N, C-alpha and C positions, 0 to 999 in steps of 0.2 A: 572230347573234353580236354581243355588245356591243362597241362601238368602245372601244379602250383609253383614249380621251380624253373619253368621254362622262361627263357629271356625273350623280351620283345624283339622283333625283327631288326629294329634300329639300335638295339642295345649291344654294347660290346661283350662278346662272349669271353668267359674266362679261358677258353681254349684258343683264342684267336692268335696268341703268341706262339702257339705250336704249329700253326698253318703256314705253309709255304706262301709268301706274299710276292706277287708279281714275278713268280718264277725264281726267286732268290732263296736258295736253300743253304746259303753260307753259314747260317746260324748253327746249323747241325755240327759244323766243325768244332764248336766250342761249347755246345750245350745251349740252353736258353738262359737268358739273364746275365750272360758273360760278354765282356767286350772282346773283340778281335785283338789279340796282342800285337798284330802287325799293322793295325790301323794307323795311318800317317807315316809309316816307316818306308824309307826309300828301299825298294827291294832290288834295285840294280845291283849286279855284282861289281864291287869296286874294280876299277880299271887295272890296278897293279896286283890283283889276286888271280892266281892260276885257277881257272874254272874247274878243271879236272880234279885238282887237289882239294878245292872247297867241297865239291860233290863227295869226294871220298871221305873227307872228314865229317861231313854231316851224315853220311851213311853210318859211320862208326857210332856216333852219338845217338842217332836215331835207332839203330839196331839194338844198342844197349837198352834203351827204354822199351822198345817193342818187345823184345824177347822176355825181359823181366816182367812187363805187363801181362804177358801170356802166362808166365809161371804163376804169378800172383792170382790171376783169374781162376786158376785151378782150385783155389781155396773156396771158391763160391759154393756155399752150402756144406762146406766141410771144416770150417774153422771151429775152434773149441766152443765159442759162444757166438751168439747172433751179432753182438756189437763188433766183435773182431771180424766176423764175416763181412759186415758192411765197411769196416775200416780198411781192410785189405782190398776190397773192390774199389773204393775210392782212391787208394794209392795206385792201383792198377790203372784206373782211368786217367789220373794225373799223368802217369808215364806215357799212356797211349796218346794223350794230347800232345805231349812233347815229341813223340815219335812222328806224329802226323806232320807237324810243322818242319821237323828236320828232314824227313824224307821228301817232302814237298820242295824244300830248299835244294836238296841234292838234285832233284829232277830239273829244277829251273836252272841250276848252275851248269849241268851237264846232261842234256836230254839223251845223250847216248848211253847213259848209265841205266836207263829204263828198260826193263825186258820188252822185246817186241811183242805187240799184240795186233790183232786185225785192225785195219785202218778205222773201221766203224765201231771199234770197242768203246763202251761207255765208261770203262774202268779209268778212274783218275790215275795220274802218274805215281802218286804216293801209294796207292793201293796196289799198283802193278809191282812196285818195289817190295811191298810187304808180302804179296801173295804169289808172285811168280818168279822168285829167285830160289835156287836150291841152296842147301846149306852152305856150300863152298862159296856162294856169293855174299853171305852175310859177314859182318865185320864187328860183331859184338864181342865182348870179353867173356871168358868162360864162366866167370862168376854169375852172370845173368842166366845162363843156360842150364846149369846143373840142376838136377832134380830138387823139388822142394824138401824132401825129407819130412821130418815132423815139424810142428809148430816152432819148437825151439831153434831148429836149424834154419828155418825160413826167417825167423826173427833176426838171427845173427847175419844171415846173408843180406837182409834188408838194411841192418845197421851198417855193415861194411860198405855196401854199395852206396848208401845214402850219404855217408860221411864223405866218401870220395867224390860223388857226383856234385855235392853241394859245394865243395872246394872248387870243383871245376867250373860250375855255373857262376860262382861268385866272381871268378876271374874273367869269365867270358862276357860278363856285363860290359866290359871295356873292349870287346872285340872290334876289330876294324871292319868287320861285316856287319852292317846294321841289323840284318835279320837275326843272325846268331846272338847279337847283343840283346835284341828284344825277346827272343826265346828264353835266353838266360835270365833276363829280368823277371819274366813271369815264373819261371821254374824255381827261382831261389826260395820263394815262400812255400811252394809246394814241397820241395825236397827237405826244407828245414822241418816241416811237420813229419815227413817220413822218418827222418833221423831220430826226432824226439819220440815218436811213437815206438820205433824199434828199440831205442835206448831204454825206455821205461819198461818195456817187456823183458828185455835182457836182464835187468836188475831184478825185476819181480821173479822171474824163473830161477835165476841164480840164487836168490835169497828165500826161495819158497820151500818146497818139500824136498826130501832127499831124491825122489824121482825126477822132479823138475830140474834139480841141479845136475843130476846125472845126464839128463837129456841135453841141457845147455853146454855141458863140457863136451859131450860127443859132437854137438854142433860145432864147436870151435874146431875140432879136428877135421870136420868135413868141409868147412867154409874157408878157413884161413890159408890152406895151401894155394888158393886162387888169389890171394891178396897181391902177391908180388907183380902179377901181370898188369894190374891196374896202373902201376908206375913205370912199366916198360914203354919205351918210345918207338913208335913206327916212324919211318922216314916221312910219311905224309904229315904226321903230327909235328915233327920237328920243323918241316918247311913252313907249315901254317903258323907255328908259333914264332918263327923268325920274322914273318911279315905281319905279325900283330893280330892275326885272325884267331889262333888257337892258344890254349895254355898247355905248355909242355907237361906231360904226365909226371915226369920225375921231379918237377918243381911243386907238385901237389903233396908230396909226402910230408913236408914240413907243416902243412896246414892240417893234415889228417891225423898224424900221430898223437898230438896232445888231446884231441877229442876222444880218440879211441882209448887212450890211456885213462882218461877220466872216467869213461863209462865202465871199463873193465875193472878199474880199482873199486868203483862203487858196488859193482857186482861181485867183487872179490873172486874174479876169474883170472887164470894165468895169462900172462901177457905174451902171446905168440909173436914170432917175428913177422913184420908186415913187408919189410923190404928184403930183397934178396935177388940172386941171379934169376932173370926170367926174360922170356921173349914175348913180343907182342903177337902171340900166335893167332888169337881171334881176329886181330886187325888185318892179318894176312889171309884169313879165310880158312884157318885150321881149327877144327872144333872137336868137342867130345861127341861121342855117339848120341848123347841126350838131345842134341839140337835137332837132328834129323827126325826123331820121334815127335818133338814138339811141333815142328813145321808140318809134319804129315797131318796132324790134327788141325792146326790152325789154318792151313791152306786148302784143306780138302774141299770145302764148299765152293770157294772161288774157282778152283781149277775144275771142278765138276761142271760149273756154269760160268764160263769165262766171259760170256756176253750178258750176263744178268745185270739188272739194276736193283738197287736196294733202297 
């Protein structure tokens, strides 16, 4: 007996858009119903740009996004409400998409940066960078890797990170590297939402109950000590900024401080120092012990089955 909802053989199935067509699985890089942000973009590395520096810079930005995406994914099924569970998962997926594009750009600019795998390995270069580097090979800032803490602490971390990353991406829309400019153009709208989401929750928690305010104040103490590193300049960042590819981190402070001041004032929270003496430690591969634990969980399946296809 034919099921009453079965489609005729010549009728388009509602699931057809999910099926690999003619061996082209590129749609999975961006989900379904989304355009490739690099469509029509000249992906050649500009002739006057050092390929090694470009790869290193893309690793920095890609690792920031990848590591924080993993941290936010830890909230799945653990957020205070279902709506926040979904919201944090979506923020994580946005950052994961940015990470994939940036790690792929790093691999294209300098194939030597990709960890060696067997010649017949099916692992894409960006996955090799994500799953087969040890902690010392990562170039993310410490803010991305510190443990989540409670929801208040995670909210403040997301606020600080998003304000900073949005200022960065807005400047990178004019990058001399067309791929970075395209990734930034897509990312600006995503990160603007991340910033606004975190800002609303920061105000809500600070102006809520005595307990929520206590927690948000503790979050300030846990998160803000990592702020200064965001504006410290690594030599690669300086060189890339000088050739028009990057935005110098120290130039972003003037863009970030007014936004942070506005949110903290609305929340009636103390204004901690954002700038200060700091080194780009994460950019040089020096990390807190928390990163090793995060990577052990994130990379375990890929390392257990390095020849697997997914």
